[in-house]
N, C-alpha and C positions, 0 to 999 in steps of 0.2 A: 890121731888127736890124743894128747895125754889125758890120763884119767881125771886129773884135777881140773883141766879145762872143761871136760864133759860135765863134771859135777857142778862147776861154777855156772856153766850155761844152763844146766837143768835147774839150779837154784833160782837164777834170774827169771827163767820162764815161769816157774811155779809162782814166784813172787809177783810177776806181772799179772798172772791170771788171778791171784788173790786180790791184788789191788783193784783190778777191773771189777771183780765180783763185789768188793766192798763199795766201790763207787756206785754200782747199780743198786746196792742195798740202801745206800744213803741218799741217792738222788731224789727220791720222792719227797724227802723231808728237807730239801735245800732251803726253801723259803722260810719256814719257821725257825730253822737253825740260823740262817743269815740275819733275819730280823732280830733274833735274840742276841746275836753277837754285836750287832750295831747298837742296840739299846744298852747293852752292858758296857760297851766302850764309852758311850756318852755319859752314863750314870755311875761309872766305877768310882770317881772321886767321892760321890755321895755315899756309896757302899763303904768306902774306907772310913769316912766320917762316922758312920753307924757302927762299924766294927770296933773303932777305938773306944766307943762308949758302951757297947753291949758285950764285948769280949767273946762273942759267940758267932763264928762264921755262919752257921746254919740260920740262927735267928736273924742276923743282919741281912742275909740273903732273902729270907722270907719277907721281911719288912720292905726291903728295896723293891722286890717284885710287886708287892701290894701297892707301894707308892707309885710305881711306874704305871700300874693298872689304873689307879685312881686319877693320877695327874695327866697321863699321856694317852694310854690305850683307850680308856672309856670315852673321853672327849673326842679322840680321833675317830672312833667308830661313829659317833654321832655326827661329826663334821663330814665324814665320808658319805653317810646317808644324805645329809643336807646338800653336799656337793653334787651327788648324782641327781637329786631332785631339782636343784637350781639349774644345773647344766641342761637337763631335759627341758625345763621351763623356758630358759633363755633361747635355746635353739628352736623350740616350738614358736616362740614369739617372733623370731627372725622369719620363719616360714609363713607365719600369719601376716606379717608386714609385707612379705613378698607377694602373697596371694592377693592382698588388698591394694597393692600398688603404692603403699606408703613408703616402702623401702627405697623406691626410686627417688622420692622427694627428699628423703634423708641423705642419700648419697649424692644428690645434685644440689646440696646446700651451697649457697653463694659464698665460697671462700675467696678472699682477696687474690690469692695466687692461683686459683683453679683454672681461670681462663688462660693464663700464660702457659700453664702446663699443657692444656689441651691443644693450644697452638703449636707447641713444641712437638707434641705427639702426632700432629697431623702429617708430619714428614715421614712418619712410619705407619703405613696403613694398617699393619697387623696390630700394633699397639693401640692406635686410635680407635680401632673397631671393637676393642675389648669392652664387654658389658659387665661392669663391676657388680651390678645387681645380681646377675646370673651366677657369677663366680662366687659371690658371698653366699647365695642361697645353696649352691651345690656343696660348698664347703661345710655349711651348716648341716646339710643332709648327711654328708659323710660322717661328720663328728657325731651327729645324733644317732646314727646307726651303730657306730662304734661304742658309744656310751650305753645304748640299749642292749647290745650284745654282751657288754661287760656286766651290766646290772643283771641280765638274765642268767649269766654264768654264775654270779655270786648267789642269786636266789636259788638256783637249781643245785647248788653245791653247799647249802647251808651246813650240812653235817661235816663236810670236809673242811669248811672254813672254821667251824668251832673246833674241830680236831687240831688243825694247824695252830689255832690260838692257844689251846691247852699245851700243845708241844712246845710252843714258843716260851710260855711261862715256865714250863718244866726245864727247858734248856737254860733259861736265864738263871734259874736257881743254882744249877750246877756250874755255870760259867762264873757267877759271882763267888760261889763258895770255893771252887777249885781252880779259879783262873790262874793264880800264881803257880800252882803245880802243873797245869797244862802248859804254860809258857816255859816253865823249867824243863819239862819233858821235851818240848819242841827244840829247845836250845841244845839239849843233850844229843839229839839225833841229827842236828844240822851238821852237814859234813864240811865244817870249816874249822880253822884254828880258834881257840877260845877267845882271843882278842878280836878276831874278825866277827865271831858270833856276837860278842858284846857290842861292837860298833854297829853291826847290822840291825840288831834288835833295838838298840837305842835310837838310831835314826828312824827306823820304822815306827817306833812308838811316837816320836815327835811329829812325823808326817801324818800318822793316823789321827792323833789328837788335833793337829792343825786343821786337817780336813773336816773332822767331825765338828769342832767348835767354831772354826773360822768359816765354814761353808754351810753346814746344816743349821746351826743355831741362828746365824745371821739371816739365812733364807726364811726360816720359820717365823722370826720376829718381823721381818719385812712383809711377808705375806699376811700375817695376822693384823698388823697395823694398817695395811692396805685395805683388807676386808672391812675393818672397823671404820676406816675413813669413807669407804663407799657406802656403808650402811648409814653413817651419819648424814651424808649428802643425798640420801634417798635413791641411790642407784640400785637397780634390781640385781639380784643374784650376787650379793657381796661375798658369800663363801666361795662361789665359783671363781670370781675375779681375784679374790685374795689367794686362792690356790694357784691361779695362773701366775700371779706376781711372785709367789714363793718359788714356783718352778723356774721362772725366768731368772730369779736371783741366783740359782745354782749355776747358770751358764755364764762363764766369763765373758766380759764385754757387754752382753745383754743385761737387762735388769728390769725391775718393776716399772720403770718409766715408760716402757713400751705399752703398758696398760693404762696408767693413770693420765699420761699426757693426752692420748687420743680421747679418753673419757672426758677430760677437762675441755678439750676443743669442742666435742659434741654438746656438752652442757652450755658452753659459751655461745655457740651459734644456734642452739636449740631453744633459746629464750631465757636462759639462766646465766648471764655473763658473770655475775658476782660469784656464783657457785663454781663456775668453770675456772675462773682465775684463782679462787681460793683452793680448789682441789689441786691444781698444778703447783701453786706456791707451797702448800703443805707437803705435797709429795716430794718436791725438790728439797725443801728445807728439813723435812723430818725423815721420810721413808728412805730416800737415797743417801742421806747423810749418816744414817745408821751404819751403812756399810763402811764409811770412812772412819767412823768413830770406834765401833765395836771390833772390826776385823783386826786392826793393829793390836788392840788389847788382848783379843783371844789368841792371836798368833805370837804374842810375846813369849820368847824363849822356845818357840817351836819352829819347825822347818816347813816352809810353804812350798807346795809343788808348783812347778812352772805353769803359767797360765795356759799356754798352748797344750801341754800335756794334760792338764786338768780338763780342758775343754773336750778333747777327744776321748779322754777316759770316761767322762759323763755320758757323752753320746754313745760310745761303744757299750757302756754298761746298760744304758736304756735299751739298746738294740738286743743285747744278749739276754738280759735278766728281767726286763720290764722295770717297774717302778723302783724296786730295790737296787737296780743298777746305778741309780743316782749316787748311792753310797758304795756299792760293791765295785764299780768301775774305778773310782779313785783309790780304794783299798788295794786292789790288784796292782794298779799303777804304782802305789807306794811300795809294795813288795818288790816290784821290778826295779824301781829306782834304788832301793836298798841293796839289791843284788849288784846292780851296776856300781854302786859305791864300793862294795867289797872288791870287785875286780879292779876298780880304779886305784884302790889302796895297794893292792898286790902289784900292779904295774908301776906305781909311783909311790913306794913306801916312804920316801923322804919328803913328799909333798903333803903337808897337813891341811892345806886349803883347797880341798877338792871342790869342783864346781858342779858336781852332779846334782840335778834337781834343785839348784838354788834359783 
């Protein structure tokens, strides 16, 4: 083996070892850094606005972090605490209804189409024998245990949670202040031609903005309005159900209607027909229409990820990273799509209308 080959191999081995050690070094802080990056991406236009008026990157970064803390993080912590409490109460109520036998009465409400459904299921003994009361109670028990474990973990690691919170704010400050320089450094070390680097980062920027504003913002608005609507109609645990609507709004094809329509049906057949009809009507006319009105405006001038890819990116992100995966999954998919676009351009340099990720 020639000496230069040996030196090259040695260099790559050392580099791989250093990269691995660096990964192990930073892995414990992935969550605060990831949340910081997500919040900075969402609020970077606001930081730009502050910078044009204050002329000081450091001061603009401090004010942006403080505003995010006051507007987003503080209320989010309160909402999370309320969510855990309401989820536990809702699941305890299901268990109480099960123990008292009232759950069976609720599930056997005389719906116009229920008899026909049961007749159809009679041809399939396994389906006809299903006890929806037991299924619902078991599901509630599993969810209750999961929420209890999560709450116990948070309480037992208060110090770690506070540390991650401080590290997130610390990271946000530097991402705001030095974001342009970080991106410029990444562009310099990207092993592509300058025009390919420019195209890749431009498309990546558009996809990330489209994902952040077209998915995150719309989902949060729909969940918030759904929770407020449930509170106005006297439905218990509005924060919990609002959070569920926001989560379903992230998933393509699914949506908040999977929550408010069954709730309206239960109100209708539970002695409040006017409330039930009004809940469904307002949900369809307001909550679901927000998606059709805001999404095109927020996606204007931006690239939207294909629905199928977005669906699996969100599910994969949740599986790999937990809650932050709702955002991290699409971000990773956006990088992948941008890289595909680079290869597409290299293979078809004369074709300016690539179809990747459209």
